[in-house]
C-alpha positions as a Markdown table, in Angstrom:
| # | Residue | x | y | z |
|---|---|---|---|---|
| 1 | Unk | 56.5 | 9.8 | -27.7 |
| 2 | Unk | 54.7 | 9.1 | -30.6 |
| 3 | Unk | 51.8 | 6.4 | -31.4 |
| 4 | Unk | 54.4 | 4.5 | -33.6 |
| 5 | Unk | 57.1 | 4.6 | -30.8 |
| 6 | Unk | 54.7 | 3.5 | -27.7 |
| 7 | Unk | 53.2 | 0.7 | -29.9 |
| 8 | Unk | 56.6 | -0.6 | -30.5 |
| 9 | Unk | 57.7 | 0.1 | -26.4 |
| 10 | Unk | 54.4 | -2.2 | -25.7 |
| 11 | Unk | 55.3 | -4.8 | -28.3 |
| 12 | Unk | 58.7 | -5.3 | -26.6 |
| 13 | Unk | 57.4 | -5.4 | -23.2 |
| 14 | Unk | 54.7 | -8.0 | -24.3 |
| 15 | Unk | 57.1 | -9.9 | -26.1 |
| 16 | Unk | 59.6 | -10.5 | -23.6 |
| 17 | Unk | 56.6 | -11.1 | -20.9 |
| 18 | Unk | 55.3 | -13.6 | -23.3 |
| 19 | Unk | 59.0 | -15.3 | -23.4 |
| 20 | Unk | 59.2 | -15.5 | -19.9 |
| 21 | Unk | 56.2 | -17.3 | -19.6 |
| 22 | Unk | 56.7 | -19.6 | -22.4 |
| 23 | Unk | 53.5 | -18.0 | -23.8 |
| 24 | Unk | 52.7 | -17.9 | -27.9 |
| 25 | Unk | 50.4 | -15.5 | -29.5 |
| 26 | Unk | 47.6 | -18.8 | -30.0 |
| 27 | Unk | 47.9 | -18.6 | -25.8 |
| 28 | Unk | 47.0 | -15.1 | -25.7 |
| 29 | Unk | 44.5 | -15.4 | -28.1 |
| 30 | Unk | 42.7 | -18.5 | -25.8 |
| 31 | Unk | 43.4 | -16.7 | -22.3 |
| 32 | Unk | 42.0 | -13.1 | -23.3 |
| 33 | Unk | 39.4 | -14.3 | -26.0 |
| 34 | Unk | 40.7 | -11.8 | -28.3 |
| 35 | Unk | 41.2 | -12.6 | -32.6 |
| 36 | Unk | 44.6 | -14.1 | -33.8 |
| 37 | Unk | 44.7 | -10.7 | -35.7 |
| 38 | Unk | 44.6 | -8.5 | -32.7 |
| 39 | Unk | 47.1 | -10.2 | -31.0 |
| 40 | Unk | 49.4 | -10.6 | -34.0 |
| 41 | Unk | 48.9 | -6.5 | -34.1 |
| 42 | Unk | 50.0 | -5.9 | -30.7 |
| 43 | Unk | 52.9 | -8.3 | -31.1 |
| 44 | Unk | 54.1 | -6.3 | -34.0 |
| 45 | Unk | 53.5 | -3.3 | -32.6 |
| 46 | Unk | 50.8 | -1.8 | -35.3 |
| 47 | Unk | 49.2 | -1.0 | -32.4 |
| 48 | Unk | 48.1 | -1.4 | -28.5 |
| 49 | Unk | 44.9 | -3.1 | -26.9 |
| 50 | Unk | 41.8 | -1.6 | -25.5 |
| 51 | Unk | 41.9 | -0.5 | -21.8 |
| 52 | Unk | 39.8 | -3.7 | -21.1 |
| 53 | Unk | 42.6 | -5.7 | -22.8 |
| 54 | Unk | 45.2 | -4.0 | -21.5 |
| 55 | Unk | 43.8 | -4.9 | -17.7 |
| 56 | Unk | 43.7 | -8.4 | -18.6 |
| 57 | Unk | 46.9 | -8.5 | -20.2 |
| 58 | Unk | 48.2 | -7.0 | -16.7 |
| 59 | Unk | 46.2 | -9.5 | -14.8 |
| 60 | Unk | 47.4 | -12.2 | -16.9 |
| 61 | Unk | 51.2 | -11.2 | -16.5 |
| 62 | Unk | 50.9 | -10.5 | -12.7 |
| 63 | Unk | 52.8 | -7.0 | -14.0 |
| 64 | Unk | 52.2 | -3.7 | -13.7 |
| 65 | Unk | 50.9 | -1.1 | -16.7 |
| 66 | Unk | 53.8 | 0.9 | -16.7 |
| 67 | Unk | 55.7 | -2.7 | -17.4 |
| 68 | Unk | 53.9 | -2.8 | -20.6 |
| 69 | Unk | 53.9 | 1.2 | -21.6 |
| 70 | Unk | 57.4 | 2.2 | -20.2 |
| 71 | Unk | 60.6 | 1.3 | -21.6 |
| 72 | Unk | 62.2 | 0.0 | -18.3 |
| 73 | Unk | 62.5 | -3.2 | -18.1 |
| 74 | Unk | 59.7 | -5.1 | -17.1 |
| 75 | Unk | 59.6 | -6.5 | -14.0 |
| 76 | Unk | 59.3 | -10.3 | -13.8 |
| 77 | Unk | 56.1 | -11.7 | -12.7 |
| 78 | Unk | 55.1 | -13.4 | -9.4 |
| 79 | Unk | 52.0 | -13.7 | -9.5 |
| 80 | Unk | 50.8 | -10.1 | -8.0 |
| 81 | Unk | 53.6 | -7.8 | -9.0 |
| 82 | Unk | 50.6 | -4.7 | -8.7 |
| 83 | Unk | 51.1 | -1.6 | -7.1 |
| 84 | Unk | 47.9 | -0.5 | -5.2 |
| 85 | Unk | 47.5 | 2.6 | -7.6 |
| 86 | Unk | 47.5 | 0.3 | -10.5 |
| 87 | Unk | 45.2 | -2.0 | -9.0 |
| 88 | Unk | 42.9 | 1.0 | -8.2 |
| 89 | Unk | 43.2 | 1.7 | -12.4 |
| 90 | Unk | 42.2 | -1.4 | -13.1 |
| 91 | Unk | 39.2 | -1.9 | -10.8 |
| 92 | Unk | 38.2 | 2.0 | -12.4 |
| 93 | Unk | 38.5 | 0.6 | -15.8 |
| 94 | Unk | 36.6 | -2.6 | -14.9 |
| 95 | Unk | 33.7 | 0.0 | -14.1 |
| 96 | Unk | 33.7 | 2.0 | -17.0 |
| 97 | Unk | 31.5 | 1.4 | -20.5 |
| 98 | Unk | 33.6 | 0.5 | -23.4 |
| 99 | Unk | 32.9 | 4.2 | -24.8 |
| 100 | Unk | 34.3 | 5.8 | -21.5 |
| 101 | Unk | 37.7 | 3.1 | -21.5 |
| 102 | Unk | 38.2 | 4.3 | -25.3 |
| 103 | Unk | 38.2 | 8.0 | -23.8 |
| 104 | Unk | 40.6 | 7.0 | -21.1 |
| 105 | Unk | 42.8 | 5.4 | -23.6 |
| 106 | Unk | 43.2 | 8.5 | -25.8 |
| 107 | Unk | 43.6 | 10.6 | -23.0 |
| 108 | Unk | 46.4 | 8.5 | -21.9 |
| 109 | Unk | 47.9 | 8.9 | -25.5 |
| 110 | Unk | 47.9 | 12.3 | -25.1 |
| 111 | Unk | 49.7 | 12.4 | -22.3 |
| 112 | Unk | 52.2 | 10.1 | -23.2 |
| 113 | Unk | 52.8 | 12.4 | -25.9 |
| 114 | Unk | 53.7 | 15.6 | -24.0 |
| 115 | Unk | 56.5 | 13.7 | -22.2 |
C-alpha cells in the first residue's frame, strides 16, 4: 500500500469515527491542540498525523491503531477498545523523543509498503 493509499484509508476511518461520535473538525482542533490545517489535511487524506497525534486520536476515540490504519471497518468506540499490544505501543511512543517518533513513523510506512 502506497503513501497516498495509507492517507486515504486513514482519512476514511477518521471521518467515520468522527461521525460516530458526532465530532467536527473544529472539535478535533480543540481536543488535540492542533491547527485547523492539520485536521483538514488528515480528513482529506493529504497526510497522516505524527505518532504523538495518532496516539492522542486513539485515546480520544477509544479505538485501536489498526482501526485507523487498515481497510477494515473501525470498531465502535467503547471507552477502551485498545488491545494490550496497542496500549503498549502507545505507552512506548509517549516515551520517545519527537525525532525518534518520526523515525518510527517512517519505519511503519516502509513496512506498510511491503504488505
